Structures are given as C-alpha cells and as structure tokens.
C-alpha positions in Angstrom: 91.5 104.6 98.0 88.1 106.1 98.8 84.8 104.3 99.3 81.9 106.8 99.0 79.3 107.3 101.8 75.8 108.7 101.2 72.7 109.9 102.8 72.8 111.6 106.2 71.5 115.1 106.8 70.8 117.1 109.9 69.9 120.7 110.8 70.5 123.2 113.6 68.2 126.2 114.4 69.6 129.0 116.7 67.5 130.8 119.2 68.6 133.6 121.6 66.8 133.9 125.0 63.0 133.5 124.8 62.6 135.8 121.8 62.8 134.3 118.3 65.7 135.3 116.2 66.6 134.8 112.6 66.9 131.1 112.1 70.1 129.8 110.6 69.9 126.4 109.1 72.9 124.3 108.4 72.6 121.1 106.5 75.4 118.6 106.8 75.6 115.7 104.4 77.7 112.7 105.2 78.0 109.7 103.0 77.3 106.6 105.1 80.1 104.4 106.2 81.4 101.8 103.7 82.8 98.5 104.7 86.6 98.6 105.5 89.1 97.3 102.9 90.7 94.0 103.8 94.2 93.6 102.2 96.2 90.4 102.2 99.9 89.8 101.6 103.0 88.2 103.0 105.4 90.2 105.1 108.6 90.2 107.2 108.6 91.9 110.6 111.9 92.9 112.3 111.5 94.0 115.9 114.4 95.1 118.1 113.2 96.6 121.4 114.1 96.8 125.1 112.6 97.9 128.4 115.0 100.8 128.7 115.2 102.6 125.4 113.3 103.2 122.1 113.4 100.3 119.7 112.6 99.8 116.0 109.8 97.9 114.2 110.1 97.3 110.5 107.3 95.6 108.5 108.0 95.0 104.8 105.7 93.2 102.3 107.2 90.4 100.2 104.1 90.1 98.1 100.4 91.1 98.0 98.9 94.2 99.5 98.8 95.8 102.9 100.7 98.4 104.9 104.5 98.7 105.4 106.4 100.9 107.9 109.8 101.5 109.5 109.3 103.3 112.8 110.8 104.0 116.2 108.8 102.6 119.1 108.7 103.2 122.8 110.4 100.9 125.3 108.5 97.7 126.1 105.4 98.3 128.2 104.3 95.5 130.6 106.6 92.9 129.0 106.7 89.5 130.6 108.6 86.3 129.7 107.5 83.0 131.3 109.6 79.8 131.4 107.7 76.7 132.2 110.7 74.8 133.7 108.8 71.8 135.0 106.7 71.1 131.9 108.9 72.7 129.2 108.2 75.6 126.9 107.3 79.2 127.7 105.8 82.4 126.4 106.4 86.1 126.2 104.1 89.1 125.8 104.4 92.8 125.6 102.9 96.0 124.3 104.5 99.2 123.0 103.7 102.5 121.4 104.9 104.7 118.6 107.8 106.9 119.8 107.8 109.3 116.9 105.9 109.6 113.6 107.5 107.5 110.9 107.3 106.6 107.2 105.1 104.0 105.7 103.4 102.8 102.5 99.7 101.8 102.1 98.6 99.8 99.1 96.2 101.8 96.9 97.3 105.1 98.6 101.1 105.3 98.4 103.4 106.9 100.9 101.9 107.7 104.3 103.0 109.1 107.6 102.5 106.7 110.5 101.1 108.9 113.3 99.8 106.4 115.7 100.8 102.8 116.3 100.0 100.4 119.2 101.7 97.0 119.3 100.4 93.9 121.0 102.4 90.6 120.9 102.0 87.2 122.6 104.1 84.2 121.6 103.9 80.7 123.0 107.0 78.5 122.7 106.9 74.7 122.9 110.6 74.8 123.6 113.5 77.2 123.6 117.3 77.2 124.1 118.9 78.8 127.1 122.4 77.4 127.3 123.6 79.8 130.1 120.6 78.9 132.4 117.8 80.9 134.0 118.0 84.6 133.8 120.0 84.7 130.6 119.1 85.1 127.0 116.8 82.4 125.5 116.3 81.8 121.8 113.7 80.1 119.6 113.0 79.2 116.0 109.8 78.9 114.0 109.4 75.2 114.8 109.8 76.0 118.5 106.7 78.1 118.5 103.4 76.4 119.5 100.8 75.7 116.9 98.6 78.8 116.8 100.9 80.2 119.4 102.0 83.6 117.9 99.7 86.6 118.0 101.1 89.9 116.6 98.8 92.9 116.2 99.4 96.6 115.2 96.7 99.3 115.4 97.4 102.7 114.1 96.5 105.7 112.0 98.3 106.9 108.9 98.1 110.2 107.0 98.5 110.5 103.3 100.3 113.4 101.6 96.9 114.9 100.6 95.8 115.0 104.3 93.5 111.9 104.2 93.7 109.8 107.3 93.3 106.1 107.4 92.9 103.8 110.4 94.4 100.4 110.1 94.7 97.1 112.0 97.4 94.5 111.1 97.6 90.9 112.2 100.2 88.4 111.2 99.4 84.7 110.5 101.4 81.6 111.2 105.2 82.3 111.2 107.2 80.8 108.4 110.5 78.8 108.5 112.7 81.9 108.6 111.1 83.2 111.8 112.7 83.2 115.3 114.2 85.4 117.9 115.9 86.0 121.2 114.5 87.2 124.5 116.4 88.4 127.6 114.6 88.3 131.0 115.5 90.8 133.7 115.8 88.1 136.4 116.0 84.3 136.8 112.4 84.0 137.9 110.1 81.8 136.0 107.8 84.8 135.4 110.2 87.8 134.7 110.0 91.1 133.1 111.5 91.4 129.6 114.8 93.3 129.4 115.2 93.1 125.6 114.1 91.1 122.6 115.1 90.7 118.9 112.6 88.9 116.7 112.1 88.3 113.0 108.8 86.9 111.7 108.0 85.9 108.2 104.2 85.5 107.9 101.0 86.3 106.1 99.8 89.8 106.8 96.1 90.9 107.0 95.5 94.7 107.0 92.0 96.1 107.6 91.8 99.8 106.5 89.0 102.3 107.3 88.6 105.1 104.8 88.3 108.8 105.9 84.7 110.2 106.1 83.9 113.3 104.0 81.4 115.8 105.4 79.9 118.7 103.5 78.3 121.6 105.5 75.9 123.8 103.6 74.9 127.1 105.3 71.6 128.6 104.6 73.4 131.4 102.8 77.0 131.3 101.7 79.3 128.7 100.0 79.4 125.1 101.1 82.3 123.8 103.1 83.7 120.3 102.8 86.0 118.7 105.3 87.1 115.3 106.5 85.5 114.0 109.7 88.1 112.3 111.9 87.1 108.6 112.5 86.0 107.9 116.1 
C-alpha cells in the first residue's frame, strides 16, 4: 500500500571558513504527502489488563478492512473507576502502552510488526451490577453502556517485512450486543483506581493509516541514494 508523493527539492552548499571551497550540491527529492488511507471494518476487542502486571489486547476483524493485532501491554496507567452511587451509573478510564513488539496484520500490506501502541479508553455506564457492594468487582453489558458512552482509541506504528513503516490510529464505534466486561476497583471509594479489568467489545472499527515517505538524495557526483523518511 503506497501512495506516491511528488515535487520537493532542496540543495546544500558547503563552505569552509571564509575561503570558498569546492561546492557540493545535494538535491533531495521527496514526493509530497498523500492523504491517509481510511479503512473500515467490524472487529472484536479482547482486553485483559491490571494495574500490577502486563496484560493482553487482541483486536480481530470480523469483516471489512483495517488493522489486527495480538500484543502484550503495560500495566494500566492512571486508571480510574467512578461509581455514581447517588444518581446511578458510573465510568472508567485508563491508558496503557505496548510492553513488547507484537504481531499484527494490516489490510493491503499483510503481516506487520506492531512496534508502538498507545491505548486510551473511556467508558460511561448508565448502570452496572456490583452484588458484593462497593470496592468489589462490578460488571456491565452492552445495554448498560451510555449512548455514545464508549471511546476506545489505539495509536501506533507498524513495520512491514520489507521495512516500510506505517503509522495508524484506530477508533471503535458503538459497542454491539456481545459487548461487556468486568472492572475491579482498588478501594470502596466512589472515585477509585482500577485494580483490574476484563472487557470484550464488538464494534465497527475505523483505521487511519499514514504511508511511509520515500526520499531520494542525488549527490553532485556519485550514485543516487533512496531511503524512507520516518514520519514525524
């Protein structure tokens, strides 16, 4: 998957001290940035993670196009679960990072190595079940989640077998009927850190992919050199 870029050139002239030296000109051509690819599909996300040890995130496409991965992630960073006891409902949010490179698949490219992954999640619940009371595990189903109340985002970088690198951003849409999960707070406070969570979400997946940028450097004398410019 490669979208060509055209038309940028620049030159460098080297001088030593105040005296002129033999000028060396390097022309670098870079094809201008193309719009990112937007891929749409339907996916299942399985997330099992805690605040004390590495967890696992698995994203699998049921249909359509996008990115899939099965990776180890760091313990939860800044995870908070809120229980609105006086008005009902609650929410949880957290971020996490990739713990080690993992395997993935990108539509139009094939197998890739997931080398960076940042996760950001916020889920609003209209209601939940917590039969053992405050401070214990609570559970929720898809119809317990607030309308427009689930935000799941992944940002990362993948490397193809040929060395090409792709930046991607994934967001999930409204959770389907098979979605739900369990969250365990670390205390009985209404605003508590998350000790652990296990969630499965079945939802539309939107993946935005930026293609690698190819740069060709042409010395004044000598062969041209072509490389891939890392995306900023």
